[in-house]
C-alpha positions as CSV (number, residue, x, y, z in Angstrom):
1,M,-31.1,-117.7,-142.9
2,K,-27.9,-119.0,-141.4
3,E,-27.6,-122.9,-141.6
4,P,-26.7,-124.4,-138.3
5,N,-23.1,-125.8,-138.0
6,P,-22.8,-129.4,-137.0
7,T,-19.7,-128.4,-134.9
8,D,-21.7,-126.1,-132.8
9,P,-23.2,-127.1,-129.4
10,I,-26.8,-128.6,-129.3
11,G,-28.0,-125.8,-127.1
12,Q,-27.0,-123.0,-129.5
13,N,-28.5,-124.7,-132.3
14,I,-31.8,-125.1,-130.5
15,I,-31.9,-121.4,-129.6
16,K,-31.1,-120.4,-133.1
17,L,-34.0,-122.6,-134.5
18,I,-36.5,-121.2,-132.1
19,S,-35.4,-117.6,-132.9
20,N,-35.8,-118.2,-136.6
21,V,-39.3,-119.9,-136.2
22,C,-40.5,-116.8,-134.0
23,F,-39.3,-114.4,-136.7
24,S,-40.9,-116.4,-139.4
25,L,-44.1,-116.2,-137.5
26,F,-43.8,-112.5,-136.9
27,V,-43.2,-111.8,-140.6
28,F,-46.2,-114.0,-141.7
29,S,-48.5,-112.3,-139.2
30,V,-47.4,-108.8,-140.4
31,L,-48.2,-110.0,-144.0
32,I,-51.6,-111.3,-143.2
33,F,-52.5,-108.0,-141.3
34,T,-51.4,-105.9,-144.2
35,V,-53.5,-108.0,-146.7
36,I,-56.5,-107.5,-144.4
37,A,-56.0,-103.9,-143.9
38,I,-55.8,-103.3,-147.7
39,T,-58.9,-105.6,-148.7
40,Y,-61.1,-104.5,-145.8
41,Q,-64.1,-102.4,-146.5
42,P,-66.3,-101.0,-143.7
43,P,-69.9,-101.3,-143.8
44,D,-72.0,-98.3,-144.8
45,P,-73.1,-96.6,-141.5
46,W,-76.2,-95.3,-143.1
47,E,-77.3,-98.8,-144.2
48,T,-76.6,-100.1,-140.6
49,S,-78.9,-97.4,-139.3
50,R,-81.6,-98.4,-141.7
51,A,-81.3,-102.1,-140.7
52,L,-81.5,-101.2,-136.9
53,T,-84.6,-99.1,-137.7
54,N,-86.3,-102.0,-139.5
55,V,-85.3,-104.4,-136.7
56,F,-86.8,-102.3,-133.9
57,T,-89.9,-101.3,-135.8
58,E,-90.9,-104.8,-137.1
59,V,-93.6,-106.3,-134.9
60,E,-93.9,-109.5,-136.8
61,N,-94.7,-112.5,-134.4
62,A,-94.5,-110.3,-131.5
63,T,-96.5,-110.9,-128.2
64,F,-97.2,-107.2,-127.6
65,K,-99.6,-104.7,-129.2
66,T,-98.5,-101.5,-130.7
67,D,-99.4,-98.6,-128.4
68,S,-100.9,-95.6,-130.4
69,S,-101.8,-93.4,-127.4
70,V,-100.2,-90.0,-127.0
71,L,-97.7,-89.8,-124.1
72,K,-97.8,-86.4,-122.3
73,T,-94.4,-84.9,-121.6
74,G,-93.4,-81.9,-119.3
75,E,-93.9,-79.4,-122.2
76,D,-97.6,-80.5,-122.4
77,V,-98.1,-79.9,-118.7
78,A,-96.4,-76.5,-118.8
79,T,-98.5,-75.2,-121.7
80,A,-101.7,-76.4,-120.2
81,P,-103.9,-73.5,-119.0
82,V,-104.0,-73.1,-115.2
83,A,-107.6,-72.9,-113.9
84,M,-108.4,-69.8,-112.0
85,P,-108.6,-70.4,-108.2
86,E,-111.9,-70.1,-106.4
87,G,-112.4,-66.8,-104.7
88,S,-109.7,-65.0,-106.7
89,L,-110.3,-61.2,-107.4
90,S,-111.4,-60.0,-110.7
91,T,-109.1,-57.7,-112.6
92,I,-109.7,-53.9,-112.9
93,T,-110.5,-52.9,-116.4
94,E,-111.7,-49.8,-118.1
95,S,-115.4,-50.8,-117.8
96,T,-114.8,-51.2,-113.9
97,I,-113.4,-47.6,-113.8
98,Q,-116.2,-46.1,-115.7
99,K,-118.7,-47.9,-113.4
100,S,-117.1,-46.4,-110.6
101,E,-117.2,-43.0,-112.0
102,E,-120.9,-43.3,-112.6
103,E,-121.5,-44.4,-109.0
104,L,-119.6,-41.4,-107.7
105,K,-121.7,-39.0,-109.9
106,T,-124.9,-40.5,-108.7
107,N,-124.3,-41.3,-105.0
108,V,-121.7,-38.9,-103.8
109,T,-121.5,-35.2,-103.8
110,L,-117.9,-33.9,-104.2
111,K,-116.3,-30.7,-104.2
112,S,-114.6,-29.1,-107.3
113,G,-111.1,-29.9,-107.5
114,C,-110.0,-26.4,-108.7
115,E,-110.6,-24.7,-105.3
116,D,-106.9,-25.2,-104.4
117,V,-104.7,-26.4,-107.1
118,S,-101.7,-26.4,-105.0
119,V,-102.9,-29.1,-102.8
120,V,-104.2,-32.7,-103.8
121,N,-106.8,-34.3,-101.7
122,C,-105.5,-37.9,-101.7
123,S,-108.7,-39.2,-100.0
124,D,-110.8,-37.9,-103.0
125,P,-112.2,-41.1,-104.9
126,R,-111.4,-39.4,-108.2
127,V,-107.6,-39.5,-107.3
128,L,-107.9,-43.3,-107.2
129,I,-109.7,-43.3,-110.4
130,A,-107.1,-41.2,-112.1
131,I,-104.3,-43.4,-110.8
132,Q,-106.1,-46.5,-111.8
133,R,-106.6,-45.3,-115.5
134,F,-102.9,-44.2,-115.6
135,N,-101.7,-47.6,-114.5
136,L,-104.0,-49.4,-116.9
137,R,-102.7,-47.4,-119.8
138,T,-99.1,-47.4,-118.9
139,Y,-98.6,-51.1,-117.5
140,R,-100.3,-53.2,-120.0
141,A,-98.5,-56.4,-119.0
142,I,-100.0,-56.2,-115.5
143,A,-103.5,-57.3,-114.4
144,F,-104.5,-55.2,-111.4
145,L,-106.6,-56.8,-108.8
146,D,-107.4,-54.3,-106.2
147,Y,-106.3,-51.0,-104.8
148,Q,-106.1,-49.3,-101.4
149,T,-107.1,-45.8,-100.6
150,P,-104.3,-43.5,-101.5
151,V,-102.5,-41.4,-98.7
152,S,-100.6,-38.2,-98.7
153,G,-97.0,-38.3,-99.8
154,S,-94.1,-36.2,-98.9
155,K,-95.2,-33.2,-100.9
156,P,-98.9,-31.4,-101.2
157,D,-99.1,-32.6,-104.8
158,E,-98.2,-36.2,-104.1
159,C,-100.0,-39.3,-103.1
160,D,-99.0,-42.8,-102.1
161,V,-101.1,-45.9,-103.1
162,A,-100.8,-49.6,-102.9
163,W,-102.2,-52.3,-104.9
164,R,-102.1,-56.0,-105.8
165,F,-101.4,-57.3,-109.2
166,R,-100.3,-60.4,-111.2
167,N,-98.3,-60.7,-114.3
168,K,-100.3,-61.5,-117.4
169,K,-97.5,-63.5,-118.9
170,E,-97.3,-65.9,-116.0
171,K,-99.4,-69.1,-116.1
172,S,-99.9,-69.2,-112.3
173,W,-102.2,-66.8,-110.4
174,R,-99.5,-65.6,-108.0
175,K,-100.2,-62.2,-106.6
176,Y,-97.7,-59.4,-105.9
177,R,-97.9,-56.2,-104.1
178,D,-96.6,-52.7,-105.0
179,F,-96.9,-49.3,-103.6
180,R,-95.8,-46.2,-105.5
181,R,-95.8,-42.4,-105.2
182,F,-97.6,-40.4,-107.8
183,R,-97.3,-36.6,-108.6
184,L,-100.7,-35.5,-109.6
185,G,-102.2,-32.3,-111.2
186,F,-105.3,-30.8,-112.7
187,K,-106.8,-30.8,-116.0
188,D,-108.6,-27.9,-117.7
189,D,-111.9,-29.5,-116.5
190,C,-110.6,-29.7,-112.8
191,S,-110.3,-33.4,-113.0
192,Y,-107.1,-35.1,-111.7
193,K,-104.4,-36.3,-113.9
194,V,-101.1,-38.2,-113.3
195,I,-98.0,-36.2,-113.9
196,H,-95.3,-38.5,-112.9
197,P,-95.3,-41.9,-111.4
198,G,-92.8,-43.1,-108.8
199,R,-90.6,-46.1,-108.9
200,W,-91.0,-49.5,-107.5
201,H,-92.0,-49.5,-103.8
202,S,-91.5,-45.6,-103.8
203,G,-94.8,-44.9,-101.9
204,I,-93.6,-45.9,-98.5
205,N,-96.5,-44.2,-96.7
206,A,-98.9,-46.5,-98.3
207,R,-96.8,-49.6,-97.2
208,R,-98.4,-52.0,-94.9
209,P,-97.0,-51.7,-91.3
210,R,-95.2,-54.6,-90.1
211,I,-96.7,-56.5,-87.1
212,Q,-94.6,-58.1,-84.4
213,V,-95.5,-60.0,-81.3
214,N,-93.9,-59.0,-78.1
215,P,-93.2,-61.7,-75.3
216,S,-96.5,-60.8,-73.4
217,G,-98.4,-62.0,-76.6
218,N,-99.8,-58.8,-77.6
219,W,-99.7,-57.5,-81.2
220,Q,-97.9,-54.2,-82.0
221,K,-96.3,-52.4,-84.8
222,G,-92.7,-53.1,-85.5
223,K,-90.3,-50.1,-84.8
224,I,-86.9,-49.6,-86.1
225,A,-84.4,-49.8,-83.3
226,P,-82.1,-46.7,-83.2
227,P,-78.4,-47.5,-83.6
228,V,-76.4,-48.1,-80.3
229,R,-73.6,-45.6,-79.8
230,D,-70.7,-46.1,-77.4
231,D,-68.5,-43.0,-76.8
232,E,-65.7,-45.3,-75.7
233,I,-65.5,-47.1,-78.9
234,N,-63.9,-45.2,-81.7
235,D,-64.9,-46.8,-84.9
236,T,-63.9,-44.1,-87.2
237,I,-61.6,-44.8,-90.1
238,P,-58.2,-42.8,-89.5
239,V,-56.7,-40.9,-92.3
240,L,-53.3,-42.2,-93.2
241,G,-50.4,-40.2,-94.4
242,S,-47.7,-41.3,-96.8
243,D,-45.9,-44.5,-96.5
244,S,-42.7,-42.7,-95.6
245,A,-44.5,-41.7,-92.2
246,F,-44.7,-45.3,-91.2
247,R,-41.3,-46.5,-92.5
248,K,-39.0,-48.0,-89.9
249,R,-41.8,-48.4,-87.4
250,Y,-43.2,-51.5,-86.0
251,L,-45.3,-53.0,-83.3
252,Y,-44.3,-55.8,-81.0
253,Y,-46.5,-57.7,-78.4
254,S,-45.3,-58.4,-74.7
255,R,-47.2,-59.5,-71.7
256,E,-47.4,-55.9,-70.5
257,G,-49.2,-54.8,-73.7
258,I,-48.5,-53.3,-77.1
259,T,-45.4,-51.2,-77.5
260,A,-44.3,-49.1,-80.6
261,K,-40.7,-49.1,-81.6
262,E,-38.7,-47.2,-84.1
């Protein structure tokens, strides 16, 4: 450290003294921080966690009582079984199909199905029984509720049928509707069998007709409006040639109309 010269002005001596004191304080603070950084040992985080757990679990001298009741969460509500609504339809099983067959044998006199193997009578109750048994065997994840009477499809050996069902995996009793087209044939004993089932909503003839209300208030079946065609409007997409055919050509607009220029 430089000693102050008595010949120097008093102002310069004071400035030098202040700077020396500030530098000494800085060095001393750095030394203290270094010692603390070397000797500091952080607490064990696991020990802190255990201490916090003990603090929150101890109920000594507490003014409240421990609540040992079970708190229901959203998972408990979701997994709870949903009660079957009143008036809901019973599902169709193999026993109900066999019961329907027995009633047909005792109460209804039906013609043999082998009279004409090229045409399937879709109104025959045995057609519906064959479709019910096929669906019950094929779509095991579905609970079938009721069926409608099958109607003729687009071919003589096809029938369209609609039914209502629900998914067995769902907790709710929501009902869905489907209508499919089935191609049927005959077994050796002249009974009906399903050869090929259609896709989802393929039996359009068994679809429920849409009902609309006209302005007069009468109910009528909805009809598909035919597309409106205007001969003066040419909405066809033109076939374009190569880019060279349109090179150096442009359009410009004026008050009189559109004019093409080259």
